[in-house]
C-alpha positions, 0 to 999 in steps of 0.5 A: 036680330034686326034691331041690330043690323038697323042700328049698325046701318045708321052708325055707319051712314053718319060716319059716311057723313062725317067723313065727306065734311071739309075741315075747317080752313083759315081763310088765307089758305088756298082751296083744295087742289090749287097748287102752291104758288111757291112750290110751283116756282121752285119746280118749274124754275119760273120766276114768279114776277113776269117784270124783265130785269133792269140791266145796270147802267155798267152794262151799257156799251160805251161809244167809241171815241172818233179820232181825227184822220192824220190826212185831215190835219197835214198840209199839203205842199205849196205850188207857185200857179197858175193863179197864186200859191195855196190860198193866195191869188194874183189880183187879190186886194190888200185886205183879201191877202191879208185875210187868208194869214199867209203873209207877214205884214205888208210895207209900202216903198214907192208906190207898190207894197211887199210882204213876204210869206210866213211859210218862207224863210226870212226875207224870201218869198216876196209879195208884190201889191200894186195899188191898181192890179192887187196882187201882182208877183209871188216869189218863190224860194227853195223847195217851192215848185211849179205845177210842171216841176220847175225849182230854184237850183235846177239846171237851165237846160231842164227848165227849157225842156219844161217850158220850151217858150221860154224867152230870156230878156235883154238877148242873153243866153238862157244860161245866163239871163233873166226871162219869161214863160207864159204860165200853162192855164193862165194866160194873163200870168207868166213865170219870171225866171233867173238863171246864172251859171247854167241854174235857175236862181230865182222864180215868181209868178207874175200878172204880165201887166204888173206895173211895180218894177220892170 
């Protein structure tokens, strides 16, 4: 009876020792108790790689094209006086005047040269070049105004209202005359204004000491 009890106890100890021995596993297998990375990624929704995705070229925002303002390409209206018209100024040399690209080619008649403004109708907008003074006179044409608003076609009465100091030459009246008004802002220049039948028929800006005509 005692021998049977001892034998049963030894058998039980051997059985327990066998149950505690870990089974042999492949060298690539994860240790017992370690989570399966594939299962963990699938369970948590977190990708195995932590490198952020590279954006595609198509997702890069494009830079909008810049269109020039229409005001930058629109030319300002030409005004005659007090120093000239546009970039053409009284007193400029022939070379300086030509460089403005506002003039048709010069022609020389007598001692002074003449040209016409490209912006003017053909044979209007005459420009006079003195050999000693440079640009000596610039003539206006229909539609061109002075800073004070005088233009060809305006009445003599309106002209006198704008330039009350206007003085007609040759003792004529202002309705039918050729006279001069000092240019506001330039005491070296004057407006040469001709009238006929109560209307302004010609307008020019000139140096007071111009030496090309009377």
